BALOBA-1460 file (C-alpha; in Angstrom, 3 decimals):
// residues 292
<rec num="1" residu="m" x="0.000" y="0.000" z="0.000"/>
<rec num="2" residu="n" x="1.452" y="3.379" z="-0.994"/>
<rec num="3" residu="a" x="1.496" y="6.504" z="1.184"/>
<rec num="4" residu="s" x="-1.619" y="8.072" z="-0.360"/>
<rec num="5" residu="d" x="-3.680" y="4.899" z="0.058"/>
<rec num="6" residu="l" x="-2.511" y="4.624" z="3.654"/>
<rec num="7" residu="i" x="-3.698" y="8.163" z="4.403"/>
<rec num="8" residu="r" x="-7.090" y="7.517" z="2.802"/>
<rec num="9" residu="e" x="-7.529" y="4.276" z="4.731"/>
<rec num="10" residu="r" x="-6.807" y="5.894" z="8.118"/>
<rec num="11" residu="f" x="-8.194" y="9.383" z="7.459"/>
<rec num="12" residu="s" x="-11.430" y="8.957" z="9.418"/>
<rec num="13" residu="t" x="-9.515" y="7.846" z="12.532"/>
<rec num="14" residu="l" x="-7.202" y="10.888" z="12.594"/>
<rec num="15" residu="s" x="-7.591" y="13.933" z="14.818"/>
<rec num="16" residu="p" x="-8.656" y="17.222" z="13.129"/>
<rec num="17" residu="g" x="-5.063" y="18.488" z="13.060"/>
<rec num="18" residu="l" x="-3.760" y="15.281" z="11.526"/>
<rec num="19" residu="q" x="-6.620" y="15.329" z="9.019"/>
<rec num="20" residu="r" x="-5.531" y="18.796" z="7.874"/>
<rec num="21" residu="a" x="-2.027" y="17.420" z="7.360"/>
<rec num="22" residu="g" x="-3.431" y="14.387" z="5.536"/>
<rec num="23" residu="k" x="-5.646" y="16.439" z="3.261"/>
<rec num="24" residu="y" x="-2.743" y="18.675" z="2.306"/>
<rec num="25" residu="a" x="-0.539" y="15.664" z="1.570"/>
<rec num="26" residu="l" x="-3.195" y="14.102" z="-0.660"/>
<rec num="27" residu="d" x="-3.851" y="17.362" z="-2.506"/>
<rec num="28" residu="h" x="-0.168" y="18.320" z="-2.928"/>
<rec num="29" residu="p" x="1.932" y="15.120" z="-3.087"/>
<rec num="30" residu="n" x="4.683" y="16.743" z="-5.156"/>
<rec num="31" residu="e" x="5.210" y="19.436" z="-2.514"/>
<rec num="32" residu="i" x="5.743" y="16.755" z="0.125"/>
<rec num="33" residu="v" x="8.764" y="15.644" z="-1.912"/>
<rec num="34" residu="t" x="10.131" y="19.013" z="-3.009"/>
<rec num="35" residu="v" x="9.273" y="21.505" z="-0.220"/>
<rec num="36" residu="s" x="10.683" y="21.706" z="3.325"/>
<rec num="37" residu="m" x="8.685" y="20.373" z="6.248"/>
<rec num="38" residu="r" x="8.389" y="23.844" z="7.794"/>
<rec num="39" residu="s" x="6.976" y="25.280" z="4.567"/>
<rec num="40" residu="i" x="4.495" y="22.418" z="4.355"/>
<rec num="41" residu="a" x="3.433" y="23.133" z="7.936"/>
<rec num="42" residu="v" x="2.753" y="26.789" z="7.103"/>
<rec num="43" residu="r" x="0.740" y="25.909" z="4.018"/>
<rec num="44" residu="a" x="-1.222" y="23.166" z="5.775"/>
<rec num="45" residu="e" x="-1.807" y="25.493" z="8.765"/>
<rec num="46" residu="v" x="-0.450" y="23.030" z="11.323"/>
<rec num="47" residu="p" x="2.639" y="23.125" z="13.597"/>
<rec num="48" residu="p" x="5.722" y="21.252" z="12.308"/>
<rec num="49" residu="a" x="5.386" y="18.856" z="15.238"/>
<rec num="50" residu="t" x="1.978" y="17.832" z="13.873"/>
<rec num="51" residu="l" x="3.580" y="16.714" z="10.636"/>
<rec num="52" residu="v" x="6.054" y="14.559" z="12.548"/>
<rec num="53" residu="r" x="3.216" y="13.075" z="14.572"/>
<rec num="54" residu="f" x="1.211" y="12.577" z="11.375"/>
<rec num="55" residu="a" x="4.051" y="10.559" z="9.814"/>
<rec num="56" residu="q" x="4.477" y="8.467" z="12.940"/>
<rec num="57" residu="t" x="0.727" y="7.807" z="13.198"/>
<rec num="58" residu="l" x="0.872" y="6.332" z="9.706"/>
<rec num="59" residu="g" x="3.650" y="3.992" z="10.827"/>
<rec num="60" residu="f" x="6.713" y="5.878" z="9.576"/>
<rec num="61" residu="a" x="9.704" y="6.632" z="11.778"/>
<rec num="62" residu="g" x="9.383" y="10.334" z="10.995"/>
<rec num="63" residu="w" x="8.812" y="12.947" z="8.300"/>
<rec num="64" residu="p" x="11.857" y="11.990" z="6.135"/>
<rec num="65" residu="q" x="10.534" y="8.435" z="5.826"/>
<rec num="66" residu="l" x="7.068" y="9.666" z="4.793"/>
<rec num="67" residu="k" x="8.710" y="11.998" z="2.274"/>
<rec num="68" residu="e" x="10.672" y="9.048" z="0.869"/>
<rec num="69" residu="a" x="7.447" y="7.047" z="0.543"/>
<rec num="70" residu="f" x="5.862" y="9.843" z="-1.485"/>
<rec num="71" residu="a" x="8.972" y="10.030" z="-3.680"/>
<rec num="72" residu="l" x="8.648" y="6.319" z="-4.384"/>
<rec num="73" residu="e" x="4.946" y="6.741" z="-5.145"/>
<rec num="74" residu="l" x="5.711" y="9.535" z="-7.636"/>
<rec num="75" residu="g" x="8.395" y="7.494" z="-9.349"/>
<rec num="76" residu="l" x="11.223" y="9.728" z="-8.094"/>
<rec num="77" residu="a" x="12.969" y="7.276" z="-5.777"/>
<rec num="78" residu="p" x="16.257" y="5.829" z="-7.040"/>
<rec num="79" residu="e" x="15.095" y="2.211" z="-6.998"/>
<rec num="80" residu="q" x="17.204" y="0.337" z="-9.522"/>
<rec num="81" residu="y" x="15.987" y="-2.161" z="-12.105"/>
<rec num="82" residu="g" x="18.067" y="-4.978" z="-10.664"/>
<rec num="83" residu="q" x="16.532" y="-4.484" z="-7.211"/>
<rec num="84" residu="r" x="13.049" y="-4.496" z="-8.701"/>
<rec num="85" residu="a" x="13.800" y="-7.653" z="-10.675"/>
<rec num="86" residu="q" x="15.004" y="-9.372" z="-7.503"/>
<rec num="87" residu="s" x="11.811" y="-8.346" z="-5.720"/>
<rec num="88" residu="l" x="9.744" y="-9.676" z="-8.626"/>
<rec num="89" residu="i" x="11.437" y="-13.064" z="-8.508"/>
<rec num="90" residu="a" x="10.996" y="-13.253" z="-4.726"/>
<rec num="91" residu="r" x="7.283" y="-12.455" z="-5.004"/>
<rec num="92" residu="s" x="6.887" y="-15.032" z="-7.749"/>
<rec num="93" residu="s" x="8.177" y="-17.801" z="-5.505"/>
<rec num="94" residu="k" x="5.775" y="-16.792" z="-2.721"/>
<rec num="95" residu="s" x="2.655" y="-15.811" z="-4.645"/>
<rec num="96" residu="g" x="1.829" y="-19.009" z="-6.452"/>
<rec num="97" residu="g" x="3.335" y="-18.406" z="-9.877"/>
<rec num="98" residu="d" x="2.384" y="-16.739" z="-13.121"/>
<rec num="99" residu="t" x="-1.329" y="-16.201" z="-12.527"/>
<rec num="100" residu="a" x="-0.794" y="-14.208" z="-9.346"/>
<rec num="101" residu="l" x="1.834" y="-12.031" z="-11.017"/>
<rec num="102" residu="q" x="-0.478" y="-11.337" z="-13.957"/>
<rec num="103" residu="d" x="-3.356" y="-10.423" z="-11.647"/>
<rec num="104" residu="e" x="-1.065" y="-8.075" z="-9.727"/>
<rec num="105" residu="l" x="0.176" y="-6.405" z="-12.905"/>
<rec num="106" residu="f" x="-3.264" y="-5.776" z="-14.396"/>
<rec num="107" residu="a" x="-4.586" y="-4.470" z="-11.072"/>
<rec num="108" residu="v" x="-1.762" y="-1.923" z="-10.969"/>
<rec num="109" residu="q" x="-2.409" y="-0.941" z="-14.587"/>
<rec num="110" residu="a" x="-6.070" y="-0.280" z="-13.802"/>
<rec num="111" residu="h" x="-4.952" y="1.992" z="-10.946"/>
<rec num="112" residu="n" x="-2.479" y="3.738" z="-13.272"/>
<rec num="113" residu="l" x="-5.225" y="4.503" z="-15.771"/>
<rec num="114" residu="q" x="-7.523" y="5.879" z="-13.078"/>
<rec num="115" residu="f" x="-4.728" y="8.048" z="-11.672"/>
<rec num="116" residu="t" x="-3.933" y="9.370" z="-15.131"/>
<rec num="117" residu="k" x="-7.573" y="10.190" z="-15.839"/>
<rec num="118" residu="t" x="-8.010" y="11.939" z="-12.476"/>
<rec num="119" residu="h" x="-4.833" y="14.023" z="-12.567"/>
<rec num="120" residu="n" x="-5.210" y="15.664" z="-15.972"/>
<rec num="121" residu="g" x="-8.720" y="17.028" z="-16.380"/>
<rec num="122" residu="e" x="-8.715" y="20.447" z="-18.055"/>
<rec num="123" residu="a" x="-4.952" y="20.299" z="-18.640"/>
<rec num="124" residu="l" x="-5.566" y="17.877" z="-21.518"/>
<rec num="125" residu="g" x="-7.744" y="20.410" z="-23.319"/>
<rec num="126" residu="r" x="-5.232" y="23.215" z="-22.755"/>
<rec num="127" residu="a" x="-2.360" y="21.065" z="-24.027"/>
<rec num="128" residu="a" x="-4.380" y="20.095" z="-27.104"/>
<rec num="129" residu="a" x="-5.043" y="23.792" z="-27.801"/>
<rec num="130" residu="l" x="-1.301" y="24.497" z="-27.742"/>
<rec num="131" residu="l" x="-0.730" y="21.734" z="-30.284"/>
<rec num="132" residu="v" x="-3.591" y="22.879" z="-32.523"/>
<rec num="133" residu="g" x="-2.437" y="26.506" z="-32.511"/>
<rec num="134" residu="a" x="1.256" y="25.861" z="-33.223"/>
<rec num="135" residu="p" x="2.509" y="26.580" z="-36.758"/>
<rec num="136" residu="q" x="5.140" y="23.882" z="-36.183"/>
<rec num="137" residu="l" x="5.013" y="21.116" z="-33.598"/>
<rec num="138" residu="h" x="8.125" y="19.270" z="-32.421"/>
<rec num="139" residu="v" x="7.696" y="15.982" z="-30.510"/>
<rec num="140" residu="a" x="10.461" y="14.266" z="-28.540"/>
<rec num="141" residu="g" x="10.871" y="11.159" z="-26.423"/>
<rec num="142" residu="f" x="13.918" y="8.988" z="-25.874"/>
<rec num="143" residu="r" x="14.608" y="5.396" z="-24.868"/>
<rec num="144" residu="a" x="11.431" y="3.918" z="-23.338"/>
<rec num="145" residu="s" x="9.578" y="7.197" z="-23.973"/>
<rec num="146" residu="y" x="10.285" y="7.055" z="-27.710"/>
<rec num="147" residu="a" x="7.285" y="4.808" z="-28.415"/>
<rec num="148" residu="l" x="4.918" y="7.373" z="-26.873"/>
<rec num="149" residu="a" x="6.441" y="10.269" z="-28.818"/>
<rec num="150" residu="f" x="6.444" y="8.303" z="-32.080"/>
<rec num="151" residu="h" x="2.814" y="7.218" z="-31.633"/>
<rec num="152" residu="l" x="1.712" y="10.814" z="-31.127"/>
<rec num="153" residu="a" x="3.768" y="12.156" z="-34.034"/>
<rec num="154" residu="y" x="2.544" y="9.370" z="-36.330"/>
<rec num="155" residu="g" x="-1.097" y="10.065" z="-35.499"/>
<rec num="156" residu="l" x="-0.707" y="13.813" z="-35.917"/>
<rec num="157" residu="r" x="0.982" y="13.485" z="-39.290"/>
<rec num="158" residu="l" x="-2.085" y="11.741" z="-40.683"/>
<rec num="159" residu="f" x="-3.666" y="15.186" z="-40.912"/>
<rec num="160" residu="r" x="-0.935" y="17.806" z="-40.491"/>
<rec num="161" residu="p" x="2.521" y="17.768" z="-42.083"/>
<rec num="162" residu="s" x="3.944" y="20.404" z="-39.736"/>
<rec num="163" residu="v" x="4.983" y="17.849" z="-37.102"/>
<rec num="164" residu="q" x="8.635" y="16.966" z="-36.555"/>
<rec num="165" residu="l" x="9.901" y="14.053" z="-34.488"/>
<rec num="166" residu="l" x="13.044" y="15.037" z="-32.573"/>
<rec num="167" residu="d" x="14.793" y="11.679" z="-32.300"/>
<rec num="168" residu="g" x="18.465" y="12.638" z="-32.429"/>
<rec num="169" residu="h" x="19.049" y="10.034" z="-35.145"/>
<rec num="170" residu="a" x="22.750" y="9.610" z="-35.972"/>
<rec num="171" residu="g" x="23.615" y="12.109" z="-33.264"/>
<rec num="172" residu="g" x="21.723" y="14.886" z="-35.026"/>
<rec num="173" residu="l" x="19.683" y="16.241" z="-32.091"/>
<rec num="174" residu="e" x="21.554" y="19.547" z="-32.003"/>
<rec num="175" residu="m" x="20.858" y="20.025" z="-35.703"/>
<rec num="176" residu="q" x="17.160" y="19.241" z="-35.243"/>
<rec num="177" residu="l" x="16.899" y="21.751" z="-32.413"/>
<rec num="178" residu="r" x="18.148" y="24.547" z="-34.669"/>
<rec num="179" residu="a" x="14.718" y="24.509" z="-36.349"/>
<rec num="180" residu="l" x="12.875" y="25.643" z="-33.192"/>
<rec num="181" residu="q" x="11.153" y="29.013" z="-33.559"/>
<rec num="182" residu="p" x="9.471" y="31.143" z="-30.853"/>
<rec num="183" residu="v" x="5.998" y="30.530" z="-32.344"/>
<rec num="184" residu="d" x="6.423" y="26.725" z="-32.238"/>
<rec num="185" residu="t" x="5.246" y="24.242" z="-29.621"/>
<rec num="186" residu="v" x="7.496" y="21.488" z="-28.297"/>
<rec num="187" residu="l" x="6.147" y="18.362" z="-26.601"/>
<rec num="188" residu="v" x="8.544" y="16.186" z="-24.592"/>
<rec num="189" residu="v" x="7.782" y="12.780" z="-23.064"/>
<rec num="190" residu="g" x="9.855" y="11.413" z="-20.190"/>
<rec num="191" residu="f" x="9.714" y="9.633" z="-16.858"/>
<rec num="192" residu="a" x="12.192" y="8.752" z="-14.112"/>
<rec num="193" residu="p" x="15.033" y="8.066" z="-14.551"/>
<rec num="194" residu="y" x="14.958" y="10.980" z="-16.986"/>
<rec num="195" residu="s" x="16.944" y="10.928" z="-20.218"/>
<rec num="196" residu="r" x="19.561" y="13.609" z="-20.669"/>
<rec num="197" residu="e" x="18.322" y="14.249" z="-24.217"/>
<rec num="198" residu="a" x="14.780" y="14.987" z="-22.991"/>
<rec num="199" residu="e" x="16.065" y="17.715" z="-20.701"/>
<rec num="200" residu="v" x="18.219" y="19.110" z="-23.531"/>
<rec num="201" residu="v" x="15.106" y="19.432" z="-25.710"/>
<rec num="202" residu="a" x="13.095" y="21.044" z="-22.897"/>
<rec num="203" residu="q" x="15.875" y="23.533" z="-22.159"/>
<rec num="204" residu="a" x="16.201" y="24.389" z="-25.848"/>
<rec num="205" residu="a" x="12.451" y="24.993" z="-26.096"/>
<rec num="206" residu="r" x="12.600" y="27.421" z="-23.189"/>
<rec num="207" residu="q" x="15.632" y="29.230" z="-24.589"/>
<rec num="208" residu="r" x="13.994" y="29.654" z="-28.005"/>
<rec num="209" residu="g" x="10.738" y="30.966" z="-26.464"/>
<rec num="210" residu="c" x="8.608" y="28.004" z="-27.590"/>
<rec num="211" residu="k" x="5.565" y="26.755" z="-25.741"/>
<rec num="212" residu="l" x="6.456" y="23.522" z="-23.943"/>
<rec num="213" residu="v" x="4.166" y="20.609" z="-23.099"/>
<rec num="214" residu="a" x="5.525" y="17.853" z="-20.838"/>
<rec num="215" residu="i" x="4.072" y="14.358" z="-20.661"/>
<rec num="216" residu="t" x="5.737" y="12.998" z="-17.572"/>
<rec num="217" residu="d" x="5.329" y="11.159" z="-14.279"/>
<rec num="218" residu="s" x="5.526" y="14.038" z="-11.783"/>
<rec num="219" residu="t" x="5.078" y="17.802" z="-11.584"/>
<rec num="220" residu="a" x="8.457" y="17.730" z="-9.825"/>
<rec num="221" residu="s" x="10.162" y="16.220" z="-12.875"/>
<rec num="222" residu="p" x="12.811" y="18.322" z="-14.697"/>
<rec num="223" residu="l" x="10.501" y="18.426" z="-17.735"/>
<rec num="224" residu="s" x="7.461" y="19.639" z="-15.814"/>
<rec num="225" residu="l" x="9.425" y="22.349" z="-14.033"/>
<rec num="226" residu="l" x="10.131" y="23.942" z="-17.427"/>
<rec num="227" residu="a" x="6.747" y="23.294" z="-19.056"/>
<rec num="228" residu="d" x="3.803" y="25.568" z="-19.814"/>
<rec num="229" residu="e" x="1.472" y="22.571" z="-19.485"/>
<rec num="230" residu="t" x="2.100" y="19.243" z="-17.788"/>
<rec num="231" residu="l" x="0.193" y="16.022" z="-18.442"/>
<rec num="232" residu="l" x="0.789" y="13.335" z="-15.834"/>
<rec num="233" residu="f" x="0.749" y="9.569" z="-16.136"/>
<rec num="234" residu="s" x="1.487" y="6.900" z="-13.566"/>
<rec num="235" residu="v" x="4.385" y="4.534" z="-14.266"/>
<rec num="236" residu="h" x="3.872" y="2.156" z="-11.336"/>
<rec num="237" residu="s" x="4.552" y="-1.481" z="-12.093"/>
<rec num="238" residu="p" x="5.183" y="-4.576" z="-9.976"/>
<rec num="239" residu="s" x="7.572" y="-5.669" z="-12.724"/>
<rec num="240" residu="f" x="11.206" y="-4.588" z="-12.972"/>
<rec num="241" residu="f" x="10.618" y="-1.702" z="-15.411"/>
<rec num="242" residu="p" x="8.262" y="1.312" z="-15.171"/>
<rec num="243" residu="s" x="5.018" y="0.978" z="-17.091"/>
<rec num="244" residu="t" x="4.166" y="3.158" z="-20.105"/>
<rec num="245" residu="a" x="0.635" y="1.798" z="-20.592"/>
<rec num="246" residu="a" x="-1.083" y="4.792" z="-18.963"/>
<rec num="247" residu="g" x="1.245" y="7.103" z="-20.884"/>
<rec num="248" residu="m" x="0.064" y="5.576" z="-24.155"/>
<rec num="249" residu="a" x="-3.568" y="6.082" z="-23.089"/>
<rec num="250" residu="l" x="-2.751" y="9.717" z="-22.296"/>
<rec num="251" residu="v" x="-1.138" y="10.209" z="-25.720"/>
<rec num="252" residu="e" x="-4.226" y="8.740" z="-27.394"/>
<rec num="253" residu="a" x="-6.514" y="11.019" z="-25.370"/>
<rec num="254" residu="l" x="-4.426" y="14.038" z="-26.384"/>
<rec num="255" residu="l" x="-4.550" y="13.010" z="-30.050"/>
<rec num="256" residu="e" x="-8.328" y="12.601" z="-29.783"/>
<rec num="257" residu="l" x="-8.738" y="16.139" z="-28.415"/>
<rec num="258" residu="v" x="-6.436" y="17.630" z="-31.054"/>
<rec num="259" residu="v" x="-8.653" y="16.154" z="-33.790"/>
<rec num="260" residu="a" x="-11.826" y="17.323" z="-32.043"/>
<rec num="261" residu="q" x="-10.479" y="20.867" z="-31.595"/>
<rec num="262" residu="s" x="-9.200" y="21.016" z="-35.171"/>
<rec num="263" residu="g" x="-12.738" y="20.648" z="-36.518"/>
<rec num="264" residu="s" x="-14.149" y="19.205" z="-39.717"/>
<rec num="265" residu="a" x="-11.257" y="20.512" z="-41.825"/>
<rec num="266" residu="v" x="-9.091" y="17.552" z="-40.764"/>
<rec num="267" residu="v" x="-11.607" y="14.886" z="-41.776"/>
<rec num="268" residu="g" x="-10.694" y="15.015" z="-45.468"/>
<rec num="269" residu="r" x="-6.974" y="14.998" z="-44.673"/>
<rec num="270" residu="i" x="-7.294" y="11.907" z="-42.468"/>
<rec num="271" residu="a" x="-9.383" y="10.103" z="-45.096"/>
<rec num="272" residu="a" x="-6.889" y="11.013" z="-47.833"/>
<rec num="273" residu="a" x="-3.942" y="9.813" z="-45.741"/>
<rec num="274" residu="e" x="-5.655" y="6.503" z="-45.018"/>
<rec num="275" residu="n" x="-6.509" y="6.021" z="-48.685"/>
<rec num="276" residu="q" x="-2.919" y="6.740" z="-49.700"/>
<rec num="277" residu="l" x="-1.654" y="4.137" z="-47.230"/>
<rec num="278" residu="f" x="-3.893" y="1.519" z="-48.841"/>
<rec num="279" residu="t" x="-3.222" y="2.474" z="-52.471"/>
<rec num="280" residu="s" x="0.543" y="2.665" z="-51.944"/>
<rec num="281" residu="g" x="0.612" y="-0.815" z="-50.471"/>
<rec num="282" residu="a" x="1.749" y="0.347" z="-47.036"/>
<rec num="283" residu="y" x="-1.474" y="-1.101" z="-45.630"/>
<rec num="284" residu="l" x="-2.676" y="-4.508" z="-46.842"/>
<rec num="285" residu="q" x="-5.945" y="-4.294" z="-48.680"/>
<rec num="286" residu="k" x="-8.903" y="-5.766" z="-46.891"/>
<rec num="287" residu="p" x="-9.755" y="-9.236" z="-48.238"/>
<rec num="288" residu="a" x="-12.782" y="-9.389" z="-50.497"/>
<rec num="289" residu="a" x="-15.929" y="-10.759" z="-48.949"/>
<rec num="290" residu="r" x="-16.449" y="-14.435" z="-49.641"/>
<rec num="291" residu="a" x="-19.401" y="-15.446" z="-51.745"/>
<rec num="292" residu="p" x="-22.116" y="-17.205" z="-49.706"/>
């Protein structure tokens, strides 16, 4: 059970002061990780000692341990892949095998999707508006985030040619970044541990005066801290590697809103692109219906 779930489970049993601390922690999880305990106390309108008592009531040794738990929940803790793989193998031997592991994985994915839906709301519409209004759109994602960036760029290019995928192919990222103009929008995908290239793109977008959209795992991420709009997705996984399933759902939701906001003008472009993919042989033609 993560820190947020623990607070929710015990909330009704807490004193009014501890409930104020709990409500603030649930509403501002990123601040728990990034802001000092004294500042949190001021904002939550409780004494610092109440925050210590709050952490201990939840079963933590003190505030630093609760802060660490929130960092882990947000995907910011430095837990290494090898450690996670070892934990996975240990759980497998205790849980009863493959079926239990599969059930655990899909349960976490369902939670990831719900988290992602809950934590975006109006931000999705605002991010879509930035993409729709940009003369040129530049999309970047590296390593495990590349699939999300490519999926978005591929979908967008079915109806607008002014989309560039910043992939740094053959070491050419610096050359690709030269094309950024102040009127453009840049979208960067990344989650912890963050790729150096993703931060390079985000920094370049800020320096050139572009609008920046981050699709990331925390508002405390280096991408979000630079962004005009942040879209969050949960990467929790009981496996050894962070999950990108909720991130893909978020990308598809963003693409959906971009089409909706673009209006009927894109319908013909999408139909023409699909037809070209069939006539060129890129897509296999549908088999003819069999005679009865």
